[in-house]
N, C-alpha and C positions, 0 to 999 in steps of 0.2 A: 673093104679095107678100114675106113670110118665106125663099120662095125665092129670089125673085129679088135680095132683098137682100142673102144670103149669094152669087150671082152676080159683084153687083157687088165684093164685098171680095177676091175671087179676082184679077178684074181689076185690081183696084189695086192687089196684091199681086204680081202676074207683072207688073205694070206695073213697079213697086217694084227688085222683084227683075231686071229685064233692061235697065233702062234707069240708075234712078238709082245704085243700088248697083251698078255693073257691078266688083266685086273681081275681081281676077285666080285666075284657080283655084289654089290652094296644089299645091305640089309633092307629087305622087303616091309615099307613104313606106308600106310596108307595114307595119303593127304590129310591133312588138320586142318578144320576147316575155320574160319576166323570166327570170333565170338564177338555181337556186338552187346553192349551193359549201357543201361538203362541210367539215371541222376543218381540211383541206390543201389546201383550195382546189380541189377534181375540183370539174365540174359533175356532180351527182345529177340521171342522164337522169329524165324522168317528168313532170314541171312543164311545160319544154320542151322537150324533142327531140318531135321532129313534131307542137308544139304547131300551127303552121302548115302545110301543104303547099300550093302553088300548081300549079292545071290547068291546062291549054290545053284553050279550050271545047269540043277535040273529046274533050278527053280525059273530059269529064262528063258520067254516061248521060243518054239524053234522058229516058227515063221521070222524073227526076229536075229535069230541066229543065221538063218539061210540067207536073210537081207542082206547082214554084213557082211556075211562073207563073201556074197556076188558082189557088192560093190565096192566092195575095200581092198579083197584080197582073194580071190578065186581059188588061189592054189595053195592056202593056207592048210589044208590037211596032208599037200605035199613035198612040201619045201620044207629044208633045213632051219628056217628060224630066216633068212632073206629069198629074195629072190631077182635071182640075175637079170632073165626079163625083163622085170621091171625096172630096176638100177638100168641096165642100159637104155632102157627106156628114157628113164630119166635127165639122166650122162645128156643124153644128148640133147637132148630140149636143153637143159644147162647151161652146156657149148655154147649150143646153135643162140642164145639168146644173153650169154659173155654173164651171166648172174645164177643165182639159184631159183630157178623157179618151180621145180619140181624133185618129188623125193624120194618115192618109188618104192615107199615104206610100204612093208608088209606089218600085218596082225601085228606079229609079234616086236616088232620094230618100233612100232606105236606104243605097243604098253612099256617096252624100256623106257622110251622116253615119257611118256609118261609116270614114270614110277621112279625114277633116276634122273633124268636130265632137264635141260631150259628147252624154250621151241625157236632160239636162236636158228637164224639159217647161216651155219659153218661149218667147214670142211671136219674139223677137230670135233664137234659135236658128232656130225653125220658118220664119223669112223666109231667112237664110243658107242652111237645106238648100233653099229652091225655089229660091235664083241657083243656089247649086253646082248644084244635079240640073239645069239649061238649061245650066250652063257645059260640064256633061258630058256632053251630050248635043251639043254642039256640037263638041266635042272627038274623042268617040271613039263606033264605031260601037255599035248595040247590045249585038250578042253580044260587044265588046269591055267595056261596061260589064256586061252580065251575069255575065260570066267574071271579073269583079271582087268581084261581087256573093257568089256562090256559094264566093271563094277567102276572104270576109272575115267571113260571117255567124257569128252564133253559136249552135250549138245546146246548148247545155249540156255541165257534164261540161270542162269547161276547152277543148271541138273547136271552133277556127275553121276554118270549109271546110269542103266536105261530103267530102274525102278522109279530113282525120283525124278527122271523124265519122263514117262509115262503119269506119273502125278501133276509134273508141270504143267504138261500141255494140252493131257484129256482127261485127268481127274479123279484116275482110275489105278489100279495096282498092274504092274507087267504082267501078269497073268489074266489080265482083263484086256490085254490090245489082241485087237483084229489084224488080218491081212494088213489090210489098209494103216492100219497105222504105226504097224510096224515099220511097214517102207518109209512110212514120212520117218518116223524115229531116225533107220537106219539111214538114211540119205543129209541128216543135219550137222555130224561131226565134218564132212568135209569141209562145211563151212556156213558153223552158225548164224555168225551176224547174218550173211547172205540169205541165208533159207530162214530166218528166225516166221514161224508163222503167224506170231502174232503181227510183226511189222512187214511181212512181205510174203502173205499167203500164195498168193500166184505162183513165185519163185520154187515156194514150198512143193507147191504140185505140181510143177514140172519135174523136181529135183525127187519127186516120189517114183514120178512116170519113168524116170531113168532108174528106179530101184528094181522095180515090178519088170522092165523090161529085161535085165540085167538077171533077176531071178528066173523068166522066163527062157534064158538060153542057154542057163545052168540046169533045168529040167527039174526046179525047187517048187513050181508052178507049170500048171496047166495056163492055157489061152481064156480057160473060161473064169477060174480063178484071176487073173490079172483082170479082165474085163470088169467084174465084179467092184475087185477093189480100187479101180479104178473109178466107178461110180460114185462110190460111197462116200457119204457129205461126211466132211471135217470141221470139227465142233471142237475151236478150244478153250481151253476151261482148266485154271488154275486147283487143286485139290485144296481146300480149306485148312488146312496144317499146313503146307507147303506158303499162303500167300505170310502166315503168322496173326500176331495180337496188332502190331501195326504196319502195316502192309506198303502203305504209303511213303509213310518215316523211311522204312529198310530199306526200299527201291532208291530213296534219295542217299541216301546213304551209301549203298552200292555202287551205284555211279556215280558218286564220286571217288569210292576206294577205287572201281575200275579202272577210270579215266585218269586215276594218280598213280596205283602201283599196279595194273592189269590184273585182266583176271584168274589167273592161276594164284598169285599172291592172296587174293579177297578170296577165293575158294578152297585153295589147298596150303596157305600160307600161315595160315594158323596167329593172325592178326588179332589185336585185341584192340575195340573200339568201342572209346569212353563216352558216351553220348549223353546230353540234356533232356533226355524224352522222360516224362514219368508215366512208367506202366500205368498206374492207378488212377492218374490221370487221363491217358488213353483210354481206358477202358472208361471212364466217364462220359468221356466222347463220343466211341463209338454205342455205346446205351442212347446219350441224349437224342445224336442222328438216325438212330435203326424208328425211335418210340414216336421222331419229331416228324418222318417222311412217313408211318406206317400210313397203307390204304393210299396214298400216293403216287401215279403215274409210276411204273418202274424206271423210265428214264430220265426221270425227275431227277435232278442231280447235287451235290453240294459239297460245301470247302469249308471246314473247319480248322485256326490254327488259332492256338493260345502259347502264350508268352509269359514268361517270368518279367513283370513292370521294371525289377529291379537291376535287370544284366541283359536281356533279350532273350534271356535260354528259352529255347522252343522245348517244350510243357507235354502239349498232345495237340495231333497232326490226324485231319480227315480230310482223303482228297477224292472221295467220290464215294457212293452208291456202293458199290461194290469193285473191290480190286479186279477179281477174276472177270469180272464182264468188262472193267475199264479200267484198266492200268494208269490212264491220264491221269496225272497229279494237277486237282483244278486250283489248288493253293497258290499252284505257279499260274495260274491261267487271268488273261487280262480281261478286266469286266467293269462298267459302266458303275460307281458306288454309288449313284444317289445323292440323297441329301445326308447320307455320314460323311460326305466333303464340308457341310459345311462348319462345325466347331475352327477348322483353322482357318476360317475367313475370318470368324470371330473372334479368334485371337488375335490377329492384327488387329480389329477395332479397337479389342479392348488397350491393346499395345499405344494405340492411336488416340486416346481421348474418350472413345464414348463406355458406359458402363454399362452393367447390364439390366440396368431399369430405364434407360434411355427407348423414348416411344417413337416406332416409325408407324406411319398408317398404311393399313393393308386394302390398297385400293387401284384400281386400273392404271397403269403404267404405260408407255412405252418409248421404247428408243431405236434409232435411224442410227444403225450400221454402218459400217462402212461401203458396203456393198450397195446398198439403198437401200436393203429390205430393211421391215418394222418389227423389230421386238418387244411382244407382249409378253412376260411371264406371268402365270399362272398356279393356284394352287389345285391341288388333287380337291377330288370329288366333286358334287354335284355343283356348288360355287365356286365361280372362280377366283373371286375378293371376300373378305369378309367383313372390310367396309366398316373398320375399326381400327385403331393403335393398338400396338401393340411391345410391350417393353421386351426386349431384347432376351431374354432368358425365357419368356412365353413363344417367343419368336421360334427358340429353339426348343421349348418344349412338344409345340405343337407342327414344329418341322415347316414354318412358314416360306413360302417361295416367296412373293415377291416380296416381302421384310427384306431377304436374302441377297437377293439383285438389286433393291437402292442398297443398301450398305456397299455392297460390292463397287455401284457405282462411286458411291460417295468416296469409298478407298480407292480407286482407280484402277482395275482390273489386273494392269502390269504388274503396280505392288503386290498386289493381292499375290498373283502368281507367283513371285519372286520370293515372297515369306514362305507361302505352301511349299516350295522346292523343299527349304531345311528342313524339314518333315521327313523327306528321304524321298520325292516326288519329282524327278529330275524332267525339265523342259519342259514345262504346263503349258497350253495355249490360256492368254490374256485376255480371255472372253467373258462378256457380261456373267452370262449362264456358271461360270465356272465352279461356286461353290453347289449347285445344285449336281455339280457329278457327268458333267458330258466328256470327261475322257475315262478311259480306263486303264484301274489300276488292279495289283493283285491283293487278294485277302493278306498276305503274310506281311506288305506293306503297309496295310490299312492297321492290322494289330500292334505293328510298329511302332506307327505314328501317333495311334491312339494311347498307347503305352506310354510316351514323351509326356501326359497330362497328368497320367499317375504318379509318373519318374520324377515330379517335379520340376517339370522342364527339361529334364533330362532324357536325349535321343539313342537307345540304343541301338545299335545294329544286330539282328538275328541271327544264333549262332545254333549251332546243333551238333557239332563235334568238339566234344573238350581235349581229347586226346588221342594219338594211337601208337602203341607199341606193336614189336613183334611177337614173336613167342616165347623169346627170351626174356621178352619184359624191356627192350630196349626200344627207349622214346623216338619214336622216327618222326613226330609233331604234336605241337602242343598246343592252341588255340586260345588267347585271353579275349576277355570282351573288348568291344570297342561303344565307346559312346562322345555324346559333346552334347553340349549345354546350347539348347536352340532356344528357349524364350526363359523369362525369370518363372521362378517359382507362385509369385504370387499369382502372375498372366493364367498358370497353367491352374494353380488351385480355383481362379473363377473359373475357368472352363470345367472344372471338376463338377462343381458348382452347380453351373448351367445344367451339366448332363444329368446331374442328378435329379434335377428338374423332371426329366422326362420318363423317369418312373415313377414320379407325383404323379397324385390326381389331376388328369388334364393333359398327359404326358400321352405321347403316340405309343411308351410302351408302360404304360400305369398299369399294365393286368399283368407284367411281369416280375412288381414287385416282392409278391407273396410267393413266387416260385423262388428267386433268388433268396427272400430270407434275410438276405444280407444287408450292411452299406455295398454300393455298388453303383454306378453312371453308364451310359452308354446313348447310342442313338441308335434308330433307324434310318433306313435307305432304299428306297423304292424308286424303279428309272422308267422311263417313260410309257406308259402304255402295260404296266406291270409285266416290264420284262427280265425282270432279276432283285433278285427281294436279297436285302442286308439286314444284320443286328452286328454292332461294333459296341463292346463294353466292356469296364474294366471295374475289380474289385484293387483296395490299395496294393494287392503282390501280385492279381491276374488279369491279364486282357486276353479276352477273345476277339477273332474278327469270323462270322458267319456269314456264306453267301450260299444263297439256293436260286436256281435256275437250269435252262436247257442247256446243252450242248451246241446245238442249232437252233434256228432265229424262232422261238419259240417262247409264248409269254408265261409266266409262271399264273398269272391272274389273281394273284394276292399281293397284300400290301408287305413291307420288310416287316413288321411288328406282328406278324399272324402268325407265319408261317417260319420265320428264319428266328425270329426272338425267340420261341419258345425251346427254340436248339439249343442258344444261347443261354438263357437261362436256367433251364435243367440243366446242361453242365458244369456252369459259373455255382451253381449248389453242391452237386456230386463232387466238384475236383476240389472245394473250398471247404469241405467239412471238417477238416483235421485243423483246419486256420481259424485264427482267432476272430471277431467280425470286429475290424478296427472302423475306423472311421478314416478319410484322409487329413493329411497332418496339414494345418492351417498354419499360413506362415504368419511372423505378425503384424507383418506389413498389412492385413487385409482382415477386413470389419463384415461382420454380419449383420444387416440390417432389415428387417420384415418387410415388406414392400408391398402396398396396395399393387395388383396388375390393372386395372383401370383408369390410376393416374402417374402409376411410376415416382410416387413420394412416399415417406413413411405411413405406413399401415395402422389403423385406428380401430379399436373395436366396434367399428359398425362399420369398417369394407368386409363386405361380401367373400370377393377374393385376393386371398392374399398367400404370394410365398416368399420364406426367406431368399437373400439374395447375397454375393459376393459382392465387396470392392475394396480396391484400392484404397489405403488408410486415408482419411480426409476426401475420398471424393461421391461418398455415400450422400443423399440428396441429405438436407436440411429441413423440408418444409414438410408437416404434416398434412395427409389427404381431408383435402374439404370437400371431396367430390358425394360422400356419404355421411355429411352432418349436417344439424342443421346450422342456419345462422347464426344462433345464439352460442353454440356448441365449440363453432369454430372460429369463434370471436376468444370465449374462454381458455380455449385450447392454446389459441395465439398470445394470451397475457400470459399463461401460464409457460409460454414455454420463453416469452420475453421475460420474466421474472427471474 
């Protein structure tokens, strides 16, 4: 009785679709892919390029055709567009669970839905689907319908159609697919997310086995072919043309769009996405990474992110060594920053009355912690202590750990942690070693934080999408820059000046100055046992953070200045080639004085080690360095000053 009722409902629905609701078949318009544009209006390939490539029937592999028919619609060549038995089975399931659980759709119905309808699960949409399927069968041959289906079906990862699917998952064209690969692809459309072989390889293999079994049952393959296909090793990799020029950035945009607008709108709705990326800078980033890591272990990874210091616009992004091998975006991964964290603490020191010329001894010190343990900070290298005083600027230049911890102790770790949070690092632990970077941060957070110094103390929240419109030009969303002043411009300039010293003689990044070839500032960073290597720095226009390391617990065994630094320097040089060589704008409340690094006093011609330092007006040293003068010279200098 139950089955008869279902069949009666089917007959009624078919009658309605065939008679009462004789909708004209809409014009068949192949889906329009969305377009992502860079800041200059150039199309960013990856999301849209080759998003859909239409094949002719004879170009579609027969193994794929056999597989998709076996698993999706074994009666395709025998039914008139709808399959009463399949619909009955779906109706029984839906009535049992009192909601739409199954559709019983044929390939013709799925084609109708792909071309003309949405994915909503409603009775009205289902009736339209039935009517359009019947119309399709009247107007087109079975092979024509099958061709439309194979060119429009969604496989996941942004791939519509079997040709793009082949390139997306196997880096080959459709005509190069093996039986095993055809079977795996044919299993994806049923649930692209759950069977995504990049994310769920075991589920994808189980689904492939189901497809091969259906093919065997339908007589499309023999048991030997099934066995060989099941044993074939599946290696998943994207064709380079699918990845595009900025694959990690494109994936970031894609994930945002899909989450907000849905996959169909993204890949078929013709969105126009205006972004902040600069393709010229992106090419510079790609080249810098390729050159910088050439010859190194293939498992060594990298993250590079560049922001416009004036507004937080993301200009370039490299999230890893090879997107096809590893699409994980390390720009958003958490890593210990090492000494690149020191400038934020020194900013507080300057704010609390320290000057760049104040000296602190690098010597053995110890601190008893609340847990009873004793903490003894040391420096890198063979000698844990320098046993001499450092001005704060030289401590930054040489990245002295012992001095940094002592300054943090004077300031108070609680106050330091609270102060640094304003640079975009929430919930920091107030520990003595905080300036040495024991907490984990993201490269994009580091770039945004350092850009604050270059932007006169104004922090800009990173932004990568400016505007999104539909295909008719209607604005769907528009984003504006978000900024706040976190330190005063004098403080920001003084830290800029201290970081410029890192690239000068005696600094840990001095070897990078010639590569950069323009005014710049930055800081090296190396974590314990050389596990993570960093360099973060900026010009007056562009800030870039580079991290190099391994995904797993393995050491780079190189300092940040040696491996991350050259990548940063080459990128800054090439990305800034069309920009003027500007210096950082000095506020009127800052004075520049040449200081002796040995005494921290105003340098004389006799001082062997000197460097210019920036000071709040009226806080600079007044006394002349007497370390390198004879007694008579010192007396004459004092008389001259008094006069």
